[in-house]
N, CA, C and O atoms as a printed pandas DataFrame, in Angstrom:
     atom_number atom_name residue_name chain_id  residue_number  x_coord  y_coord  z_coord
0              1         N          UNK        A               1   21.367   71.738    3.378
1              2        CA          UNK        A               1   20.356   72.778    3.249
2              3         C          UNK        A               1   20.952   74.135    3.616
3              4         O          UNK        A               1   21.817   74.239    4.486
4              5         N          UNK        A               2   20.481   75.138    2.952
5              6        CA          UNK        A               2   20.841   76.512    3.287
6              7         C          UNK        A               2   19.613   77.146    3.935
7              8         O          UNK        A               2   18.558   77.260    3.312
8              9         N          UNK        A               3   19.765   77.556    5.187
9             10        CA          UNK        A               3   18.687   78.213    5.921
10            11         C          UNK        A               3   19.068   79.683    6.060
11            12         O          UNK        A               3   20.101   80.005    6.646
12            13         N          UNK        A               4   18.248   80.562    5.528
13            14        CA          UNK        A               4   18.496   81.999    5.599
14            15         C          UNK        A               4   17.945   82.540    6.915
15            16         O          UNK        A               4   16.776   82.344    7.244
16            17         N          UNK        A               5   18.803   83.219    7.651
17            18        CA          UNK        A               5   18.428   83.805    8.948
18            19         C          UNK        A               5   18.014   85.257    8.729
19            20         O          UNK        A               5   18.766   86.055    8.170
20            21         N          UNK        A               6   16.806   85.581    9.178
21            22        CA          UNK        A               6   16.274   86.930    9.013
22            23         C          UNK        A               6   16.293   87.639   10.367
23            24         O          UNK        A               6   15.723   87.148   11.342
24            25         N          UNK        A               7   16.951   88.795   10.417
25            26        CA          UNK        A               7   17.117   89.584   11.639
26            27         C          UNK        A               7   16.208   90.813   11.678
27            28         O          UNK        A               7   16.373   91.662   12.554
28            29         N          UNK        A               8   15.278   90.925   10.776
29            30        CA          UNK        A               8   14.436   92.123   10.674
30            31         C          UNK        A               8   13.739   92.473   11.987
31            32         O          UNK        A               8   13.666   93.646   12.352
32            33         N          UNK        A               9   13.232   91.479   12.694
33            34        CA          UNK        A               9   12.511   91.761   13.936
34            35         C          UNK        A               9   13.464   92.238   15.025
35            36         O          UNK        A               9   13.113   93.120   15.809
36            37         N          UNK        A              10   14.647   91.674   15.081
37            38        CA          UNK        A              10   15.643   92.107   16.072
38            39         C          UNK        A              10   16.049   93.561   15.825
39            40         O          UNK        A              10   16.281   94.319   16.767
40            41         N          UNK        A              11   16.131   93.936   14.562
41            42        CA          UNK        A              11   16.548   95.295   14.199
42            43         C          UNK        A              11   15.385   96.284   14.182
43            44         O          UNK        A              11   15.556   97.433   13.776
44            45         N          UNK        A              12   14.201   95.846   14.620
45            46        CA          UNK        A              12   12.993   96.676   14.617
46            47         C          UNK        A              12   12.629   97.187   13.222
47            48         O          UNK        A              12   12.134   98.304   13.071
48            49         N          UNK        A              13   12.880   96.363   12.213
49            50        CA          UNK        A              13   12.488   96.724   10.846
50            51         C          UNK        A              13   11.124   96.158   10.482
51            52         O          UNK        A              13   10.594   96.459    9.413
52            53         N          UNK        A              14   10.553   95.343   11.358
53            54        CA          UNK        A              14    9.188   94.878   11.199
54            55         C          UNK        A              14    8.985   93.678   10.302
55            56         O          UNK        A              14    9.903   93.190    9.643
56            57         N          UNK        A              15    7.744   93.225   10.306
57            58        CA          UNK        A              15    7.359   92.022    9.575
58            59         C          UNK        A              15    7.388   92.255    8.061
59            60         O          UNK        A              15    7.733   91.347    7.306
60            61         N          UNK        A              16    7.032   93.452    7.615
61            62        CA          UNK        A              16    7.077   93.722    6.168
62            63         C          UNK        A              16    8.489   93.506    5.628
63            64         O          UNK        A              16    8.671   92.879    4.584
64            65         N          UNK        A              17    9.476   94.023    6.338
65            66        CA          UNK        A              17   10.865   93.852    5.922
66            67         C          UNK        A              17   11.257   92.369    5.948
67            68         O          UNK        A              17   11.943   91.884    5.048
68            69         N          UNK        A              18   10.820   91.671    6.973
69            70        CA          UNK        A              18   11.139   90.251    7.091
70            71         C          UNK        A              18   10.559   89.453    5.925
71            72         O          UNK        A              18   11.227   88.581    5.370
72            73         N          UNK        A              19    9.327   89.754    5.560
73            74        CA          UNK        A              19    8.682   89.065    4.427
74            75         C          UNK        A              19    9.431   89.377    3.132
75            76         O          UNK        A              19    9.668   88.481    2.322
76            77         N          UNK        A              20    9.800   90.627    2.936
77            78        CA          UNK        A              20   10.536   91.014    1.721
78            79         C          UNK        A              20   11.867   90.268    1.652
79            80         O          UNK        A              20   12.264   89.793    0.588
80            81         N          UNK        A              21   12.540   90.168    2.770
81            82        CA          UNK        A              21   13.822   89.450    2.798
82            83         C          UNK        A              21   13.622   87.959    2.540
83            84         O          UNK        A              21   14.423   87.338    1.842
84            85         N          UNK        A              22   12.565   87.385    3.095
85            86        CA          UNK        A              22   12.291   85.960    2.870
86            87         C          UNK        A              22   12.113   85.692    1.382
87            88         O          UNK        A              22   12.647   84.717    0.853
88            89         N          UNK        A              23   11.366   86.555    0.710
89            90        CA          UNK        A              23   11.168   86.391   -0.737
90            91         C          UNK        A              23   12.507   86.428   -1.478
91            92         O          UNK        A              23   12.766   85.592   -2.344
92            93         N          UNK        A              24   13.344   87.390   -1.137
93            94        CA          UNK        A              24   14.650   87.528   -1.792
94            95         C          UNK        A              24   15.504   86.284   -1.552
95            96         O          UNK        A              24   16.119   85.757   -2.480
96            97         N          UNK        A              25   15.539   85.819   -0.306
97            98        CA          UNK        A              25   16.366   84.652    0.025
98            99         C          UNK        A              25   15.866   83.390   -0.677
99           100         O          UNK        A              25   16.661   82.587   -1.165
100          101         N          UNK        A              26   14.556   83.226   -0.725
101          102        CA          UNK        A              26   13.995   82.052   -1.398
102          103         C          UNK        A              26   14.250   82.119   -2.901
103          104         O          UNK        A              26   14.581   81.111   -3.525
104          105         N          UNK        A              27   14.096   83.295   -3.472
105          106        CA          UNK        A              27   14.388   83.468   -4.904
106          107         C          UNK        A              27   15.859   83.188   -5.213
107          108         O          UNK        A              27   16.202   82.758   -6.314
108          109         N          UNK        A              28   16.718   83.436   -4.231
109          110        CA          UNK        A              28   18.158   83.198   -4.411
110          111         C          UNK        A              28   18.524   81.734   -4.188
111          112         O          UNK        A              28   19.666   81.337   -4.421
112          113         N          UNK        A              29   17.550   80.923   -3.731
113          114        CA          UNK        A              29   17.804   79.495   -3.583
114          115         C          UNK        A              29   17.849   78.967   -2.166
115          116         O          UNK        A              29   18.177   77.798   -1.966
116          117         N          UNK        A              30   17.532   79.784   -1.175
117          118        CA          UNK        A              30   17.512   79.285    0.205
118          119         C          UNK        A              30   16.509   78.133    0.320
119          120         O          UNK        A              30   15.446   78.147   -0.301
120          121         N          UNK        A              31   16.874   77.147    1.123
121          122        CA          UNK        A              31   16.011   75.976    1.326
122          123         C          UNK        A              31   15.022   76.155    2.464
123          124         O          UNK        A              31   14.044   75.414    2.562
124          125         N          UNK        A              32   15.270   77.132    3.323
125          126        CA          UNK        A              32   14.415   77.381    4.474
126          127         C          UNK        A              32   14.673   78.765    5.017
127          128         O          UNK        A              32   15.632   79.433    4.630
128          129         N          UNK        A              33   13.801   79.192    5.924
129          130        CA          UNK        A              33   13.878   80.529    6.504
130          131         C          UNK        A              33   13.832   80.424    8.023
131          132         O          UNK        A              33   12.959   79.764    8.587
132          133         N          UNK        A              34   14.786   81.085    8.677
133          134        CA          UNK        A              34   14.767   81.210   10.134
134          135         C          UNK        A              34   14.432   82.650   10.470
135          136         O          UNK        A              34   15.173   83.565   10.109
136          137         N          UNK        A              35   13.329   82.854   11.153
137          138        CA          UNK        A              35   12.943   84.186   11.606
138          139         C          UNK        A              35   13.368   84.298   13.065
139          140         O          UNK        A              35   13.014   83.465   13.900
140          141         N          UNK        A              36   14.130   85.340   13.348
141          142        CA          UNK        A              36   14.690   85.491   14.684
142          143         C          UNK        A              36   14.087   86.716   15.356
143          144         O          UNK        A              36   13.818   87.725   14.705
144          145         N          UNK        A              37   13.879   86.618   16.662
145          146        CA          UNK        A              37   13.337   87.729   17.430
146          147         C          UNK        A              37   13.928   87.710   18.833
147          148         O          UNK        A              37   14.138   86.646   19.416
148          149         N          UNK        A              38   14.193   88.891   19.364
149          150        CA          UNK        A              38   14.708   89.017   20.724
150          151         C          UNK        A              38   13.621   89.478   21.691
151          152         O          UNK        A              38   13.902   89.755   22.857
152          153         N          UNK        A              39   12.390   89.560   21.212
153          154        CA          UNK        A              39   11.283   90.042   22.042
154          155         C          UNK        A              39   10.583   88.881   22.751
155          156         O          UNK        A              39   10.460   87.784   22.207
156          157         N          UNK        A              40   10.126   89.150   23.984
157          158        CA          UNK        A              40    9.366   88.124   24.712
158          159         C          UNK        A              40    7.997   87.886   24.072
159          160         O          UNK        A              40    7.449   86.788   24.170
160          161         N          UNK        A              41    7.453   88.892   23.430
161          162        CA          UNK        A              41    6.144   88.765   22.776
162          163         C          UNK        A              41    6.336   88.079   21.423
163          164         O          UNK        A              41    6.989   88.634   20.539
164          165         N          UNK        A              42    5.775   86.882   21.253
165          166        CA          UNK        A              42    5.962   86.155   20.000
166          167         C          UNK        A              42    5.025   86.594   18.872
167          168         O          UNK        A              42    5.088   86.033   17.778
168          169         N          UNK        A              43    4.164   87.576   19.109
169          170        CA          UNK        A              43    3.166   87.974   18.104
170          171         C          UNK        A              43    3.794   88.306   16.746
171          172         O          UNK        A              43    3.272   87.854   15.726
172          173         N          UNK        A              44    4.889   89.074   16.684
173          174        CA          UNK        A              44    5.466   89.360   15.367
174          175         C          UNK        A              44    5.988   88.101   14.666
175          176         O          UNK        A              44    5.934   88.015   13.439
176          177         N          UNK        A              45    6.484   87.140   15.419
177          178        CA          UNK        A              45    6.968   85.882   14.838
178          179         C          UNK        A              45    5.797   85.123   14.224
179          180         O          UNK        A              45    5.893   84.611   13.109
180          181         N          UNK        A              46    4.691   85.056   14.962
181          182        CA          UNK        A              46    3.509   84.367   14.450
182          183         C          UNK        A              46    2.907   85.129   13.266
183          184         O          UNK        A              46    2.413   84.518   12.319
184          185         N          UNK        A              47    2.949   86.454   13.323
185          186        CA          UNK        A              47    2.466   87.267   12.201
186          187         C          UNK        A              47    3.304   86.978   10.958
187          188         O          UNK        A              47    2.766   86.794    9.866
188          189         N          UNK        A              48    4.627   86.941   11.134
189          190        CA          UNK        A              48    5.507   86.619   10.008
190          191         C          UNK        A              48    5.131   85.263    9.425
191          192         O          UNK        A              48    5.007   85.120    8.209
192          193         N          UNK        A              49    4.952   84.278   10.280
193          194        CA          UNK        A              49    4.653   82.916    9.821
194          195         C          UNK        A              49    3.347   82.890    9.028
195          196         O          UNK        A              49    3.283   82.277    7.963
196          197         N          UNK        A              50    2.314   83.545    9.537
197          198        CA          UNK        A              50    1.015   83.562    8.836
198          199         C          UNK        A              50    1.152   84.228    7.465
199          200         O          UNK        A              50    0.609   83.730    6.479
200          201         N          UNK        A              51    1.859   85.328    7.398
201          202        CA          UNK        A              51    2.030   86.036    6.131
202          203         C          UNK        A              51    2.910   85.246    5.169
203          204         O          UNK        A              51    2.673   85.245    3.961
204          205         N          UNK        A              52    3.912   84.582    5.702
205          206        CA          UNK        A              52    4.797   83.741    4.890
206          207         C          UNK        A              52    3.989   82.633    4.225
207          208         O          UNK        A              52    4.116   82.399    3.024
208          209         N          UNK        A              53    3.164   81.957    5.006
209          210        CA          UNK        A              53    2.326   80.874    4.467
210          211         C          UNK        A              53    1.272   81.426    3.500
211          212         O          UNK        A              53    0.979   80.795    2.484
212          213         N          UNK        A              54    0.701   82.595    3.806
213          214        CA          UNK        A              54   -0.302   83.203    2.925
214          215         C          UNK        A              54    0.294   83.553    1.567
215          216         O          UNK        A              54   -0.409   83.560    0.556
216          217         N          UNK        A              55    1.593   83.842    1.547
217          218        CA          UNK        A              55    2.292   84.114    0.281
218          219         C          UNK        A              55    2.494   82.837   -0.537
219          220         O          UNK        A              55    2.929   82.894   -1.687
220          221         N          UNK        A              56    2.175   81.685    0.063
221          222        CA          UNK        A              56    2.317   80.423   -0.647
222          223         C          UNK        A              56    3.687   79.769   -0.515
223          224         O          UNK        A              56    3.963   78.771   -1.180
224          225         N          UNK        A              57    4.533   80.315    0.324
225          226        CA          UNK        A              57    5.858   79.711    0.510
226          227         C          UNK        A              57    5.738   78.351    1.195
227          228         O          UNK        A              57    4.951   78.181    2.126
228          229         N          UNK        A              58    6.515   77.402    0.730
229          230        CA          UNK        A              58    6.486   76.047    1.287
230          231         C          UNK        A              58    7.809   75.650    1.936
231          232         O          UNK        A              58    7.880   74.616    2.600
232          233         N          UNK        A              59    8.848   76.447    1.758
233          234        CA          UNK        A              59   10.139   76.127    2.371
234          235         C          UNK        A              59    9.982   76.131    3.894
235          236         O          UNK        A              59    9.258   76.965    4.438
236          237         N          UNK        A              60   10.646   75.215    4.575
237          238        CA          UNK        A              60   10.480   75.104    6.032
238          239         C          UNK        A              60   10.837   76.397    6.770
239          240         O          UNK        A              60   11.769   77.116    6.408
240          241         N          UNK        A              61   10.063   76.656    7.808
241          242        CA          UNK        A              61   10.337   77.776    8.695
242          243         C          UNK        A              61   10.997   77.267    9.966
243          244         O          UNK        A              61   10.642   76.210   10.489
244          245         N          UNK        A              62   11.965   78.036   10.455
245          246        CA          UNK        A              62   12.727   77.686   11.652
246          247         C          UNK        A              62   12.484   78.744   12.723
247          248         O          UNK        A              62   12.547   79.941   12.441
248          249         N          UNK        A              63   12.208   78.308   13.946
249          250        CA          UNK        A              63   12.033   79.211   15.080
250          251         C          UNK        A              63   13.150   78.974   16.090
251          252         O          UNK        A              63   13.639   77.856   16.251
252          253         N          UNK        A              64   13.541   80.055   16.766
253          254        CA          UNK        A              64   14.535   79.991   17.840
254          255         C          UNK        A              64   13.917   80.708   19.044
255          256         O          UNK        A              64   14.138   81.904   19.230
256          257         N          UNK        A              65   13.142   79.981   19.865
257          258        CA          UNK        A              65   12.356   80.639   20.909
258          259         C          UNK        A              65   13.118   80.937   22.201
259          260         O          UNK        A              65   12.606   80.684   23.292
260          261         N          UNK        A              66   14.322   81.465   22.090
261          262        CA          UNK        A              66   15.096   81.795   23.293
262          263         C          UNK        A              66   14.417   82.911   24.087
263          264         O          UNK        A              66   14.286   82.805   25.307
264          265         N          UNK        A              67   13.987   83.969   23.421
265          266        CA          UNK        A              67   13.364   85.107   24.106
266          267         C          UNK        A              67   11.906   84.825   24.460
267          268         O          UNK        A              67   11.434   85.239   25.519
268          269         N          UNK        A              68   11.202   84.133   23.594
269          270        CA          UNK        A              68    9.785   83.844   23.819
270          271         C          UNK        A              68    9.621   82.375   24.219
271          272         O          UNK        A              68    8.911   81.607   23.570
272          273         N          UNK        A              69   10.294   82.019   25.298
273          274        CA          UNK        A              69   10.379   80.623   25.739
274          275         C          UNK        A              69    9.068   80.071   26.290
275          276         O          UNK        A              69    8.960   78.867   26.521
276          277         N          UNK        A              70    8.076   80.922   26.503
277          278        CA          UNK        A              70    6.774   80.454   26.991
278          279         C          UNK        A              70    5.983   79.726   25.907
279          280         O          UNK        A              70    5.007   79.040   26.209
280          281         N          UNK        A              71    6.394   79.869   24.657
281          282        CA          UNK        A              71    5.681   79.253   23.534
282          283         C          UNK        A              71    6.093   77.780   23.424
283          284         O          UNK        A              71    7.274   77.444   23.509
284          285         N          UNK        A              72    5.102   76.919   23.236
285          286        CA          UNK        A              72    5.388   75.484   23.146
286          287         C          UNK        A              72    5.716   75.075   21.704
287          288         O          UNK        A              72    5.398   75.783   20.749
288          289         N          UNK        A              73    6.350   73.930   21.584
289          290        CA          UNK        A              73    6.643   73.376   20.258
290          291         C          UNK        A              73    5.351   73.143   19.477
291          292         O          UNK        A              73    5.306   73.364   18.266
292          293         N          UNK        A              74    4.308   72.700   20.165
293          294        CA          UNK        A              74    3.015   72.472   19.502
294          295         C          UNK        A              74    2.450   73.759   18.924
295          296         O          UNK        A              74    1.915   73.762   17.815
296          297         N          UNK        A              75    2.566   74.846   19.662
297          298        CA          UNK        A              75    2.084   76.132   19.157
298          299         C          UNK        A              75    2.882   76.572   17.932
299          300         O          UNK        A              75    2.320   77.089   16.967
300          301         N          UNK        A              76    4.188   76.363   17.980
301          302        CA          UNK        A              76    5.034   76.722   16.834
302          303         C          UNK        A              76    4.687   75.850   15.625
303          304         O          UNK        A              76    4.588   76.350   14.505
304          305         N          UNK        A              77    4.505   74.554   15.852
305          306        CA          UNK        A              77    4.160   73.643   14.761
306          307         C          UNK        A              77    2.795   74.010   14.172
307          308         O          UNK        A              77    2.621   74.018   12.954
308          309         N          UNK        A              78    1.839   74.310   15.037
309          310        CA          UNK        A              78    0.513   74.697   14.560
310          311         C          UNK        A              78    0.565   75.968   13.709
311          312         O          UNK        A              78   -0.237   76.146   12.792
312          313         N          UNK        A              79    1.515   76.844   14.024
313          314        CA          UNK        A              79    1.657   78.092   13.259
314          315         C          UNK        A              79    2.351   77.867   11.921
315          316         O          UNK        A              79    2.277   78.708   11.025
316          317         N          UNK        A              80    3.027   76.722   11.792
317          318        CA          UNK        A              80    3.692   76.425   10.527
318          319         C          UNK        A              80    5.191   76.228   10.602
319          320         O          UNK        A              80    5.833   75.976    9.582
320          321         N          UNK        A              81    5.758   76.337   11.789
321          322        CA          UNK        A              81    7.193   76.088   11.926
322          323         C          UNK        A              81    7.465   74.592   11.847
323          324         O          UNK        A              81    6.698   73.784   12.372
324          325         N          UNK        A              82    8.551   74.231   11.197
325          326        CA          UNK        A              82    8.908   72.823   11.040
326          327         C          UNK        A              82   10.172   72.453   11.808
327          328         O          UNK        A              82   10.451   71.273   12.025
328          329         N          UNK        A              83   10.933   73.464   12.218
329          330        CA          UNK        A              83   12.164   73.222   12.978
330          331         C          UNK        A              83   12.189   74.218   14.133
331          332         O          UNK        A              83   11.934   75.408   13.942
332          333         N          UNK        A              84   12.496   73.726   15.326
333          334        CA          UNK        A              84   12.667   74.582   16.499
334          335         C          UNK        A              84   14.076   74.351   17.022
335          336         O          UNK        A              84   14.473   73.218   17.292
336          337         N          UNK        A              85   14.824   75.436   17.160
337          338        CA          UNK        A              85   16.195   75.350   17.656
338          339         C          UNK        A              85   16.252   75.947   19.056
339          340         O          UNK        A              85   15.893   77.106   19.264
340          341         N          UNK        A              86   16.702   75.151   20.001
341          342        CA          UNK        A              86   16.968   75.651   21.352
342          343         C          UNK        A              86   18.446   76.008   21.366
343          344         O          UNK        A              86   19.309   75.178   21.650
344          345         N          UNK        A              87   18.709   77.274   21.049
345          346        CA          UNK        A              87   20.047   77.712   20.668
346          347         C          UNK        A              87   21.077   77.655   21.789
347          348         O          UNK        A              87   22.219   77.267   21.544
348          349         N          UNK        A              88   20.715   78.021   22.985
349          350        CA          UNK        A              88   21.752   78.101   24.008
350          351         C          UNK        A              88   21.292   77.698   25.403
351          352         O          UNK        A              88   21.999   77.948   26.379
352          353         N          UNK        A              89   20.149   77.097   25.511
353          354        CA          UNK        A              89   19.649   76.723   26.826
354          355         C          UNK        A              89   20.576   75.741   27.548
355          356         O          UNK        A              89   20.814   75.884   28.747
356          357         N          UNK        A              90   21.092   74.758   26.834
357          358        CA          UNK        A              90   21.962   73.778   27.489
358          359         C          UNK        A              90   23.275   74.404   27.936
359          360         O          UNK        A              90   23.778   74.087   29.014
360          361         N          UNK        A              91   23.831   75.283   27.125
361          362        CA          UNK        A              91   25.062   75.966   27.502
362          363         C          UNK        A              91   24.828   76.851   28.722
363          364         O          UNK        A              91   25.639   76.857   29.648
364          365         N          UNK        A              92   23.729   77.596   28.730
365          366        CA          UNK        A              92   23.432   78.459   29.871
366          367         C          UNK        A              92   23.195   77.649   31.137
367          368         O          UNK        A              92   23.612   78.058   32.221
368          369         N          UNK        A              93   22.532   76.508   31.013
369          370        CA          UNK        A              93   22.303   75.644   32.175
370          371         C          UNK        A              93   23.610   75.045   32.673
371          372         O          UNK        A              93   23.824   74.936   33.881
372          373         N          UNK        A              94   24.488   74.656   31.749
373          374        CA          UNK        A              94   25.776   74.078   32.145
374          375         C          UNK        A              94   26.613   75.107   32.905
375          376         O          UNK        A              94   27.248   74.771   33.904
376          377         N          UNK        A              95   26.618   76.343   32.443
377          378        CA          UNK        A              95   27.382   77.388   33.121
378          379         C          UNK        A              95   26.865   77.576   34.542
379          380         O          UNK        A              95   27.653   77.665   35.483
380          381         N          UNK        A              96   25.556   77.637   34.700
381          382        CA          UNK        A              96   24.974   77.821   36.031
382          383         C          UNK        A              96   25.345   76.664   36.957
383          384         O          UNK        A              96   25.665   76.883   38.126
384          385         N          UNK        A              97   25.305   75.439   36.444
385          386        CA          UNK        A              97   25.668   74.270   37.253
386          387         C          UNK        A              97   27.151   74.299   37.626
387          388         O          UNK        A              97   27.514   73.975   38.757
388          389         N          UNK        A              98   28.009   74.686   36.677
389          390        CA          UNK        A              98   29.444   74.760   36.976
390          391         C          UNK        A              98   29.736   75.833   38.022
391          392         O          UNK        A              98   30.554   75.623   38.917
392          393         N          UNK        A              99   29.074   76.970   37.913
393          394        CA          UNK        A              99   29.284   78.044   38.888
394          395         C          UNK        A              99   28.834   77.597   40.276
395          396         O          UNK        A              99   29.536   77.830   41.260
396          397         N          UNK        A             100   27.669   76.957   40.362
397          398        CA          UNK        A             100   27.160   76.481   41.647
398          399         C          UNK        A             100   28.114   75.463   42.275
399          400         O          UNK        A             100   28.369   75.498   43.478
400          401         N          UNK        A             101   28.636   74.557   41.446
401          402        CA          UNK        A             101   29.574   73.553   41.948
402          403         C          UNK        A             101   30.864   74.205   42.427
403          404         O          UNK        A             101   31.380   73.848   43.486
404          405         N          UNK        A             102   31.388   75.154   41.663
405          406        CA          UNK        A             102   32.619   75.858   42.058
406          407         C          UNK        A             102   32.417   76.624   43.361
407          408         O          UNK        A             102   33.289   76.622   44.230
408          409         N          UNK        A             103   31.257   77.283   43.495
409          410        CA          UNK        A             103   30.977   78.017   44.731
410          411         C          UNK        A             103   30.916   77.083   45.931
411          412         O          UNK        A             103   31.395   77.428   47.012
412          413         N          UNK        A             104   30.330   75.900   45.748
413          414        CA          UNK        A             104   30.267   74.921   46.828
414          415         C          UNK        A             104   31.667   74.465   47.245
415          416         O          UNK        A             104   31.974   74.376   48.434
416          417         N          UNK        A             105   32.502   74.180   46.258
417          418        CA          UNK        A             105   33.879   73.751   46.563
418          419         C          UNK        A             105   34.622   74.859   47.301
419          420         O          UNK        A             105   35.312   74.590   48.284
420          421         N          UNK        A             106   34.493   76.089   46.844
421          422        CA          UNK        A             106   35.173   77.207   47.506
422          423         C          UNK        A             106   34.635   77.433   48.921
423          424         O          UNK        A             106   35.407   77.678   49.848
424          425         N          UNK        A             107   33.332   77.351   49.082
425          426        CA          UNK        A             107   32.703   77.579   50.381
426          427         C          UNK        A             107   33.126   76.524   51.407
427          428         O          UNK        A             107   33.363   76.844   52.572
428          429         N          UNK        A             108   33.220   75.270   50.971
429          430        CA          UNK        A             108   33.509   74.174   51.899
430          431         C          UNK        A             108   34.978   73.761   51.924
431          432         O          UNK        A             108   35.396   73.007   52.803
432          433         N          UNK        A             109   35.750   74.246   50.976
433          434        CA          UNK        A             109   37.164   73.872   50.928
434          435         C          UNK        A             109   37.376   72.421   50.546
435          436         O          UNK        A             109   38.440   71.860   50.806
436          437         N          UNK        A             110   36.375   71.806   49.931
437          438        CA          UNK        A             110   36.461   70.418   49.459
438          439         C          UNK        A             110   35.334   70.157   48.471
439          440         O          UNK        A             110   34.462   71.005   48.286
440          441         N          UNK        A             111   35.347   68.988   47.837
441          442        CA          UNK        A             111   34.364   68.666   46.811
442          443         C          UNK        A             111   33.190   67.823   47.318
443          444         O          UNK        A             111   32.204   67.657   46.600
444          445         N          UNK        A             112   33.276   67.296   48.524
445          446        CA          UNK        A             112   32.250   66.378   49.025
446          447         C          UNK        A             112   30.832   66.935   48.879
447          448         O          UNK        A             112   29.938   66.228   48.415
448          449         N          UNK        A             113   30.621   68.175   49.264
449          450        CA          UNK        A             113   29.275   68.750   49.228
450          451         C          UNK        A             113   28.764   68.938   47.800
451          452         O          UNK        A             113   27.556   69.057   47.592
452          453         N          UNK        A             114   29.638   68.967   46.840
453          454        CA          UNK        A             114   29.247   69.129   45.438
454          455         C          UNK        A             114   29.015   67.794   44.736
455          456         O          UNK        A             114   28.545   67.768   43.599
456          457         N          UNK        A             115   29.333   66.708   45.389
457          458        CA          UNK        A             115   29.216   65.397   44.742
458          459         C          UNK        A             115   27.823   65.135   44.176
459          460         O          UNK        A             115   27.698   64.526   43.114
460          461         N          UNK        A             116   26.786   65.580   44.859
461          462        CA          UNK        A             116   25.420   65.345   44.395
462          463         C          UNK        A             116   25.082   66.089   43.105
463          464         O          UNK        A             116   24.110   65.747   42.432
464          465         N          UNK        A             117   25.871   67.098   42.757
465          466        CA          UNK        A             117   25.646   67.863   41.538
466          467         C          UNK        A             117   26.436   67.291   40.366
467          468         O          UNK        A             117   26.306   67.759   39.235
468          469         N          UNK        A             118   27.250   66.286   40.639
469          470        CA          UNK        A             118   28.162   65.771   39.616
470          471         C          UNK        A             118   27.711   64.415   39.070
471          472         O          UNK        A             118   27.097   63.611   39.772
472          473         N          UNK        A             119   28.031   64.193   37.817
473          474        CA          UNK        A             119   27.802   62.899   37.197
474          475         C          UNK        A             119   28.753   61.891   37.853
475          476         O          UNK        A             119   29.946   62.171   37.968
476          477         N          UNK        A             120   28.255   60.727   38.286
477          478        CA          UNK        A             120   29.141   59.737   38.905
478          479         C          UNK        A             120   30.254   59.306   37.938
479          480         O          UNK        A             120   30.036   59.214   36.730
480          481         N          UNK        A             121   31.429   59.048   38.477
481          482        CA          UNK        A             121   32.586   58.645   37.664
482          483         C          UNK        A             121   32.241   57.434   36.804
483          484         O          UNK        A             121   32.655   57.372   35.646
484          485         N          UNK        A             122   31.487   56.461   37.345
485          486        CA          UNK        A             122   31.098   55.283   36.547
486          487         C          UNK        A             122   30.366   55.685   35.273
487          488         O          UNK        A             122   30.583   55.103   34.210
488          489         N          UNK        A             123   29.494   56.688   35.390
489          490        CA          UNK        A             123   28.734   57.161   34.230
490          491         C          UNK        A             123   29.654   57.855   33.232
491          492         O          UNK        A             123   29.483   57.698   32.023
492          493         N          UNK        A             124   30.628   58.620   33.721
493          494        CA          UNK        A             124   31.601   59.273   32.836
494          495         C          UNK        A             124   32.352   58.208   32.046
495          496         O          UNK        A             124   32.506   58.333   30.832
496          497         N          UNK        A             125   32.816   57.170   32.720
497          498        CA          UNK        A             125   33.554   56.087   32.063
498          499         C          UNK        A             125   32.662   55.380   31.050
499          500         O          UNK        A             125   33.108   55.058   29.949
500          501         N          UNK        A             126   31.409   55.137   31.413
501          502        CA          UNK        A             126   30.472   54.491   30.489
502          503         C          UNK        A             126   30.304   55.331   29.223
503          504         O          UNK        A             126   30.270   54.785   28.120
504          505         N          UNK        A             127   30.201   56.625   29.369
505          506        CA          UNK        A             127   30.053   57.515   28.222
506          507         C          UNK        A             127   31.317   57.502   27.358
507          508         O          UNK        A             127   31.238   57.500   26.130
508          509         N          UNK        A             128   32.453   57.493   27.995
509          510        CA          UNK        A             128   33.730   57.454   27.259
510          511         C          UNK        A             128   33.857   56.157   26.462
511          512         O          UNK        A             128   34.391   56.148   25.353
512          513         N          UNK        A             129   33.364   55.071   27.035
513          514        CA          UNK        A             129   33.446   53.778   26.378
514          515         C          UNK        A             129   32.376   53.600   25.304
515          516         O          UNK        A             129   32.285   52.536   24.692
516          517         N          UNK        A             130   31.593   54.600   25.078
517          518        CA          UNK        A             130   30.588   54.518   24.030
518          519         C          UNK        A             130   29.215   54.104   24.515
519          520         O          UNK        A             130   28.416   53.585   23.735
520          521         N          UNK        A             131   28.927   54.319   25.774
521          522        CA          UNK        A             131   27.591   54.051   26.297
522          523         C          UNK        A             131   27.299   52.597   26.593
523          524         O          UNK        A             131   26.143   52.223   26.789
524          525         N          UNK        A             132   28.332   51.774   26.628
525          526        CA          UNK        A             132   28.088   50.349   26.912
526          527         C          UNK        A             132   27.693   50.116   28.328
527          528         O          UNK        A             132   27.454   48.974   28.723
């Protein structure tokens, strides 16, 4: 599938521009549309979705709620989104955990105090062996 990513809201070009771009991308053969926003207020995203559906478009809509993380998957689905991408939450969480573990090791001069933050070696081996 080809999913066209629309940056109109990030660039402050508004929902009208986003709708115009969606039409162009769909006419060019895109299989779906991802509307992206960096604002905490999801209203423009929901406005885009309502207008997109009112235009009769049926290609799947994709949301990336990194900035508007208070919105639930159910709310996005009810608005018409069919795919939700959590773009970087796991990476950001992993970095925070690694930093905390490194700080503990540096503070204590050993790894013992960080052991509770780490996956047990048995689990690492199990994962390497294919989850058996």
